[in-house]
C-alpha positions in Angstrom: -54.9 114.0 57.4 -51.7 112.6 58.8 -52.6 109.0 58.8 -51.5 107.4 56.0 -51.2 103.5 54.3 -47.6 102.5 53.7 -48.0 102.8 50.2 -49.2 106.5 50.1 -46.2 107.2 52.8 -43.4 106.0 50.2 -44.9 107.9 47.5 -45.9 111.4 49.5 -42.5 112.7 48.8 -41.6 112.9 52.6 -37.9 112.9 52.3 -34.8 113.9 53.7 -34.7 116.9 51.4 -38.4 117.6 52.2 -38.2 117.5 55.9 -35.2 120.0 56.0 -37.0 122.5 53.7 -39.6 122.5 56.3 -37.7 122.8 58.9 -35.6 125.7 57.3 -39.0 127.4 56.3 -40.1 126.8 60.0 -37.1 128.5 61.6 -37.3 131.3 58.9 -41.2 131.8 60.4 -40.2 131.6 63.8 -38.2 134.7 63.4 -39.9 136.3 60.4 -43.2 134.8 59.8 -44.0 136.8 56.7 -43.8 134.6 53.7 -43.4 131.4 55.8 -47.1 130.1 54.9 -46.2 130.3 50.9 -42.6 128.6 51.4 -43.9 125.9 53.3 -46.8 125.2 50.7 -44.3 125.6 47.9 -42.2 122.7 49.6 -45.4 121.0 50.3 -46.7 121.3 46.7 -43.4 120.1 44.9 -42.8 117.5 47.2 -46.2 115.8 47.4 -48.9 114.5 45.3 -51.6 115.5 48.0 -54.3 117.5 46.6 -54.1 121.8 47.2 -57.0 121.6 50.1 -54.8 118.7 51.8 -51.6 120.3 51.4 -52.9 123.6 52.7 -54.5 122.4 55.6 -51.0 120.7 56.4 -49.2 124.3 56.2 -52.0 125.1 58.4 -51.1 123.1 61.2 -47.1 123.6 61.0 -47.8 127.2 60.8 -49.9 126.9 63.6 -46.9 124.9 65.6 -44.2 127.5 64.2 -46.1 130.3 65.5 -47.2 128.8 69.0 -43.4 127.6 69.6 -42.6 131.3 68.5 -45.0 133.1 71.0 -43.6 130.5 73.8 -40.4 131.7 73.1 -41.0 135.6 72.8 -43.8 135.6 76.1 -40.6 136.0 78.6 -38.6 138.0 76.6 -40.2 141.6 77.9 -40.2 142.5 74.2 -44.0 141.9 73.3 -46.2 144.7 72.8 -49.4 143.4 74.4 -51.8 145.3 73.0 -50.5 144.8 69.4 -50.4 141.2 70.0 -53.9 140.8 71.3 -55.3 142.4 67.8 -52.7 140.3 65.8 -54.1 137.2 68.1 -57.6 137.6 66.8 -56.8 138.8 63.1 -55.1 135.2 62.9 -57.8 133.2 64.7 -60.4 135.4 62.3 -58.2 135.0 59.3 -57.4 131.2 60.0 -60.7 130.1 60.8 -62.4 131.7 57.8 -59.2 131.3 55.3 -59.4 127.1 56.0 -63.4 127.4 55.5 -63.0 129.3 52.2 -60.3 126.8 51.4 -62.5 124.1 51.7 -65.1 125.8 49.9 -62.9 127.1 46.6 -62.1 125.3 43.7 -58.6 123.5 44.3 -57.3 124.9 40.9 -59.0 128.5 41.7 -57.5 128.3 45.0 -53.8 127.3 43.7 -53.7 130.1 41.1 -55.0 132.7 43.8 -52.0 131.7 46.1 -49.5 131.3 43.5 -50.6 135.3 42.7 -50.6 136.9 46.2 -47.2 134.7 46.9 -45.7 136.6 43.9 -46.9 139.6 44.6 -45.9 139.7 48.0 -42.7 138.3 47.0 -42.1 141.4 44.3 -43.3 143.8 47.3 -40.9 142.6 49.6 -37.9 142.8 46.9 -38.9 146.2 45.9 -39.1 147.9 49.5 -35.6 146.3 50.6 
């Protein structure tokens, strides 16, 4: 997925703006993970012509890297409640594995609409509960 031809790289939307937007979403995600994936896939969707399935896979890799970095930072903070962290880790692993398989199996248009509706719904819920 990350391997591209020179022509594809010129047209894939990898610009300074894209990199800055992904960096901002990653910093946000390292602090407050909720919604990070929606932000990343939105940036990728607006700046890349790749299929939604490929963008979702790249988003998964980026989210994994951000979460690993945040975990490594927090491991030594003394603020981790390990029982809760273990439950969340299992849920994240199962959800990530199942979500990736489901995304590869689903119709890309349907998947895109599900993500848009879920993202908009989550944004409204967070906005109303603020």
